[in-house]
C-alpha positions as CSV (number, residue, x, y, z in Angstrom):
1,M,-69.1,-10.3,77.5
2,G,-67.3,-8.5,80.3
3,N,-69.3,-5.2,79.7
4,L,-72.6,-6.8,79.1
5,D,-73.9,-6.0,82.5
6,I,-73.0,-2.3,82.1
7,A,-74.7,-2.2,78.7
8,V,-77.8,-3.8,80.2
9,A,-77.9,-1.3,83.0
10,V,-77.6,1.7,80.6
11,I,-80.3,0.3,78.4
12,L,-82.7,-0.4,81.2
13,T,-82.1,3.0,82.8
14,A,-82.7,4.8,79.5
15,A,-85.9,2.7,78.9
16,L,-87.1,3.6,82.4
17,A,-86.5,7.3,81.7
18,F,-88.2,7.1,78.4
19,G,-91.2,5.3,80.0
20,F,-91.4,7.9,82.7
21,D,-91.4,10.7,80.2
22,A,-94.1,9.0,78.2
23,V,-96.3,8.3,81.2
24,T,-96.0,11.7,82.7
25,G,-96.6,13.5,79.4
26,R,-93.6,15.7,79.6
27,R,-91.9,16.9,76.4
28,G,-88.3,17.0,77.4
29,L,-86.3,13.7,77.7
30,A,-83.1,15.4,79.0
31,A,-84.3,15.9,82.6
32,P,-85.6,12.3,83.1
33,L,-82.4,10.9,81.5
34,L,-80.3,13.0,83.8
35,V,-82.3,12.1,86.9
36,A,-82.4,8.4,85.9
37,F,-78.7,8.0,85.2
38,T,-77.8,9.9,88.4
39,G,-80.1,7.6,90.4
40,A,-78.7,4.5,88.7
41,L,-75.2,5.7,89.5
42,C,-76.1,6.1,93.1
43,G,-77.9,2.7,93.3
44,G,-74.9,1.0,91.8
45,F,-72.5,2.8,94.1
46,L,-74.6,1.7,97.1
47,A,-74.6,-1.9,96.0
48,V,-70.9,-2.1,95.3
49,R,-69.1,0.3,97.6
50,V,-71.4,1.0,100.6
51,F,-73.2,-2.3,101.3
52,G,-70.9,-4.6,99.5
53,V,-73.7,-6.9,98.2
54,A,-72.2,-7.2,94.8
55,T,-69.0,-6.6,92.7
56,M,-68.9,-5.1,89.3
57,D,-68.4,-8.7,87.9
58,Q,-71.8,-9.8,89.3
59,W,-75.3,-8.9,88.2
60,P,-77.0,-7.7,91.4
61,W,-75.6,-4.2,91.1
62,V,-77.6,-3.8,87.9
63,I,-80.9,-4.4,89.8
64,W,-79.7,-1.9,92.4
65,S,-79.0,0.7,89.7
66,V,-82.4,0.3,88.1
67,V,-84.1,0.5,91.5
68,G,-82.1,3.6,92.2
69,A,-83.1,5.1,88.9
70,A,-86.8,4.3,89.6
71,L,-86.6,5.9,93.1
72,A,-84.9,9.0,91.7
73,L,-87.5,9.4,88.9
74,G,-90.3,9.0,91.5
75,A,-88.7,11.7,93.7
76,H,-88.3,13.9,90.5
77,F,-92.0,13.4,89.8
78,L,-93.1,14.3,93.3
79,F,-90.8,17.3,93.9
80,R,-90.1,18.8,90.5
81,N,-90.8,22.5,89.9
82,T,-94.1,22.8,88.1
83,R,-94.5,26.4,86.9
């Protein structure tokens, strides 16, 4: 069960990207997945290394990573190039 938190973070981030893609009506899932996983990586890094609010053995970093993914997807929606 040591990697359960990592699996949950990956599944939640992928579900968030899929939901974002479905809500916005875009056809490509690659860009939302890339943006979401980059945001999740940044959120997890902030929680563990920058602010020190959690370690990789705890669950709060998962919440931080999902929030980071949501913020990145929101920024992607606002600032993406719409030809």
